[in-house]
Each structure stands twice: as C-alpha cells, then as structure tokens.
C-alpha positions in Angstrom: 68.4 51.7 93.3 70.4 54.6 94.7 74.1 54.9 94.2 73.9 51.9 91.7 75.9 52.2 88.3 74.1 53.5 85.7 75.1 50.7 83.2 74.0 48.3 86.0 71.0 49.5 86.4 70.2 49.6 82.2 71.8 45.8 82.3 69.4 44.8 85.2 65.9 46.0 82.9 67.4 44.1 79.9 68.6 47.5 78.0 71.3 46.9 75.5 73.2 49.4 76.8 73.2 52.0 78.8 73.1 55.1 76.4 69.6 53.5 74.5 68.1 53.6 78.9 69.8 57.5 78.5 67.5 58.6 75.4 64.3 56.0 76.8 64.9 58.1 80.4 65.4 61.2 79.1 62.2 61.0 77.1 60.5 59.7 79.4 61.6 63.1 82.8 63.9 65.1 80.1 66.7 65.1 82.1 69.6 61.7 81.8 69.7 60.6 85.2 73.2 61.1 86.2 70.9 65.0 85.8 68.2 63.5 87.9 70.2 61.9 90.7 72.6 65.0 90.8 69.3 67.9 90.7 68.0 64.9 93.6 64.7 65.6 91.6 63.8 61.6 92.3 64.6 61.7 96.8 64.5 57.5 97.3 61.5 56.4 98.8 59.1 57.7 95.8 62.0 58.3 93.0 62.4 54.5 93.7 58.5 54.1 92.7 58.6 56.5 90.0 61.5 54.3 88.2 59.9 51.0 88.8 55.7 52.0 87.2 58.4 54.0 84.4 60.1 50.3 83.6 56.2 49.1 83.5 55.1 51.0 81.4 58.2 50.4 79.7 56.8 46.4 79.7 60.6 45.5 81.8 
C-alpha cells in the first residue's frame, strides 16, 4: 500500500472515485489519506492491517 497513488488504492477497492474513498477514509480515521501518510499515522506494518480491517468493515 505504501507509495501507491491514492486513486489507485480507491479503484482497487471499488470506490467510484478518489473523492468517495477520501471522504470514507476521513469519516473513519479523522483525516484524509494524504494527511495520514504525511503524519505517518499508519506505520507500514500495522497501518496496512488497519486499512484492510476498515475495508472489510465496509464489505469491500
């Protein structure tokens, strides 16, 4: 996940747009995907797992 463009992640998980993904991400985590990357809120090892759990909650 690290280093992938956010639009690529959004489309890989069947969001209709990067904006839809970013809004859903902000509702869940309280910041945009870009802000999370910049803040290093999600370190590579457990960040990907947190992201995967969130996507599973959404049924994606």
